[in-house]
N, C-alpha and C positions, 0 to 999 in steps of 0.2 A: 383598579385591580393592581396589586403589586407586580413588579416586572418579572419575578420568576413565574408566577402563576399565568401571567399573559403570554409569556414566551412558551411555557410549558403546553398550554393549551393549543397554541398554534402548531407546535411540534406534533402533538398527537394527532390533531386534524390532518395535518400534511401526511403523517405516517399512514393513516387509514387510506389515503388516496395512493400512496405508494405500494400498499399491500395489494390494492385492486388493480393496479397496473402492472404489478411485478411479472406475471406470466408473458405479457406482451414485451416488456422491457428485456427479459431473459431470452426469449426466442429470437428477437431481433439481434440482440448481442451475438448469440451462438451463430446464428445464419450468417452475419457478417464475418465473424471470426474464421469460419470454415471455408468461406468463399475464397477462390483463388485470387491472388494478387500479389504484385511485387512490392519490394521494399519492406519497411518494419512498421507495425502499428501495435498500439496498446488498447485494450478495452477495460473499463473500470467494472469489476463484477460487484463490488461493494466499496464502501468508504476508502479502503486502502488495500484492495485485493486486485489482482491483475490477470488478464489473459493477454498473451503476446502471439502475434504471427510475424516470424522473422523470415521474410520470403516464404519458403514452404514449410518452415518448422513451426509447430504449434506448442506452446508451453505456457506455464502460469507461475505466478508467485502469490503465496497465501491464497489459494482459491477458496471461495466462501460463498454461500448462498444466504439470501435474506433471512431464510428461517432459521439459520444459526443464531441470529439476534433477535429476530422478531418471530417467535413460536408460532403465532397464528397465521403467518403467511403461507401461501400455497407451496406445495411441493413442485419441484421441477425434476426433470429426467436426467440426473446427473451421470448415470452409467452410461447412457447412450449420447447424451449431448457432449461429453467431455472425453469420450473414448478415444479420440485421436491425439490426445496429448503425448508428446515426446517426453518431456520431463516436467517436473515441478520443483520449485525452490521454496523453502520455507524459512521464516525469520525467527519467530518466538511463539510462545505458548499461549498469549492472551486470547481471550475467546472470540474477539473480533478480527483475528488472524488465523487462528487453528480451527478447522472445521473437521473434527474427527468423523463425523457421520458421512461427509463428502469423500473423505479418503477411504473409509470402508466400501463405498459403493464403486471405487476404482481399483480395489485391490487385486482384482482379476485381469486387469489390462497390463500391458507390458511397458508401464511408465516407470522412468527412473526418477527417484526422489532425492534431491540435495537438501540435506537437514542438519542443523547443529547437533552435536553430540547429545545434548540433554533432551532432544525430541525423539531420539531413536527408540526408546522404550515405547513411547506413544504409538509410533508408527507400527511397531512390531505387534502391539495389542490389536491394532486394526486388521491383522492379517497381511500386510505388505511383507513380501519375502526379504531376508536380509541381503540377498543378492542384488535387490534393486535399490538398495539404500546407499547413496554416497555420502560419507561425512564431510560437511563443510567445516574445514579447520582454517584457523585464522591465517591469512596471507599464503595459503596453499592452493595455487591455481588449479582450476578444473576446466578441462575443455570438453564440451559436450555438443554434439551435433555441429561442430566447427565454431561453437560460441565459448568465448573466453570468460570465465567467472573466477573472480578472486574475492573470497569472503573476508570479512574483517570485523572486529568486535564492534557491536552496535552501541549505541549511545543512550540506551533506554534506562538504565539504573541511575536514580538521582536521590538526593537527599533534601528533606524539607527543612525550614529554618530550625526547627526543634530537633533535627537529627534523624527523624524517621526516613527510613530507606524505602522508596517507592520503585516499581517496575519489577521486570524479570530479565534474566540474561537474553541476549538477542544477538543476531548476526545481520550485518549489512553486507551489501554486495556491490562491487564494481564490476560492469559487465560491457564487454565490447560487442556492439551489434552493428553488422554491416559497415564496419570501419569507423564508427563513432562509439566514443566512450561515455557511457551512462553510469551515474552513481545512484545507488539505492541505500540511503543511510537507514531507512525504515522509521519507526517510531522513535523520534530524537527527542530527549528530554534535557540535554546539556549541550548548550550552543557554544561555550568558550573553550572548547578542548582543541589542541593542536593536532589530534590524531588524523583527522580528515585531511589535513594540509599534505599528507602524503599522496593524496590523489590530485595533483596538479594536472592541467590540461584536459579537465573534464568538459565534454561537449554539452551534456545534458544531465538534469537533476531530477529525480522524483522525490518531491518534499512532502512530508506529512505534517500539516498545519497544527500546531500546538502552542498556544500562547500564555500556558500556565494552568495550574490546577485550579479549578473553580473559577475562571477568569472570563467566562463566555459572556457574561452579562455586565462586565465592567467596561466603562467608557473607553480607557486606556489601559488595555491588559499588560500585566507586568512584563512579559517576555516578547512583546510586539518588536521592540528594537533589536534585541539580541536574535530573534529569529529572522528578521530581515537581513541583519548583518551577516548571519549564517548563509542565507541564499545568495548573497551577493559575493561572498568569499571565495568561492570556486570559479568565479569568471566564467561561468557556463553561459552558453547562448540561449538555452531554453529550460525553463522550470516547468515541470508537470506538478500542479498542486492538488493534493489529495488529501484524505482524512477528514472529509467534509460530510455532514449529514449521516453521522453515525447513529442509526436509530435506537440502539440500545442505550443511549446516553440521555440524561436529563438536561435541562436547560443551562445549568451551570457550566456544563462542559461540552455543550453541543456547538459545533463550529459550522458556520453556514455563510452565505453570500455576504453578510454584513462584515465578516472577518476577512473575507478574500479582499473586499474593497479596502479595509484597514491596511492590509499588507501592500496592495497596489500603490495606495497612496503614499505610504512610508517609503516604499522602494523608489518612488519618483526622485527622492533626493539621493538615496544611496547608489542606485544603478538604473538610471532612467532607460537604458536601452535593453535591458534584460526582459526577455519575453516570458510572461507568466500565462500559463495555460491550466486554470482550474478545471477539473473533471469531476463529473457527477455520475452516480451508478448508471451504467448502460452506455456511457460515452465512449467515442473512440478518438484516439488523437495519433497522429503521424509522429514517427520518432526520427524523420528526416531533420537534419539540422543544416542551416544555410551557412 
C-alpha cells in the first residue's frame, strides 16, 4: 500500500476512536479547568486551541470544539461548560482556529473578546455586543484581569516558490502570566524573520508545529531545521508544542508523534537543554517555569 493511503487509513481509524472518546475528553478537561487551584495551567481544547486558568482567572485562546473540524463528532454543552470565561483572545480566521458556532453560544455571557480588527465583523455577526469587543492592535498593550497582553503581527502569510501567497492575516501575542513571559506566535509559516527578536527574555513559548506544505510524509521535511532554529532562537526555558493531530487534515499535512520525535532529535544539537512539552487534545500542562 502506498505511503499516503496507509497513513490516511491510520488517521481515519484513529479519528473514529477520538470521536467516541470525545465526550469523556471534553468533560474531564472542563472539570479540571474549573477546579480551584493556584498557579497557571493550560488545557489543549483541540490541536492549537487553549483554555487557561491563571490562578482564579479562566480564559481562552482560539476556543474550538472537535465538531468544528469533524462534523460527525458529538455535541458538547458549550454555553454551560464555558460560561465562566472572563475573556477570549482570537488570532485569525482559519477554520481550525475560529469556531463561530462556539462564539454564538457564548454571546449572552459577559465575556470580553480580544480580536484583530479583521475579525470584528465576524464577532458582530454572531451577536457579540460591540462593547465587549477589544481590538488587538499591533504593539498596543492591553491589560485585562491583571494580565498584560501585547499583540503583534503574526507570521502566517507566506509565499510558495512560484510566488503564490498562502495564509491569512493573523495576530500573535506576548503575555505575562504570574510574572512569567510567554510568547504565542500562533500559526507561523516564516521562520527567518527578525520581527520576533523584539521579544527577548521570553520564559516560555507556545509553538505550532509546521514543517512545510505537504511535507508530513517526507523523510526529512523541508522546514525541520528552520523550525527548530526558530524554537531555539528565543532562549526560552520551556516550549509547549501543539498543532498536532488536526483531524481535518489529510496525511500529507497531518503532524503527529513522528514529527515531534524529529523535532526532539534535531534540537539535541541546537538546544539540548530546551524543555519540549508536546500536548494532545485534552492534555493539561503547567505554565510554571523553573
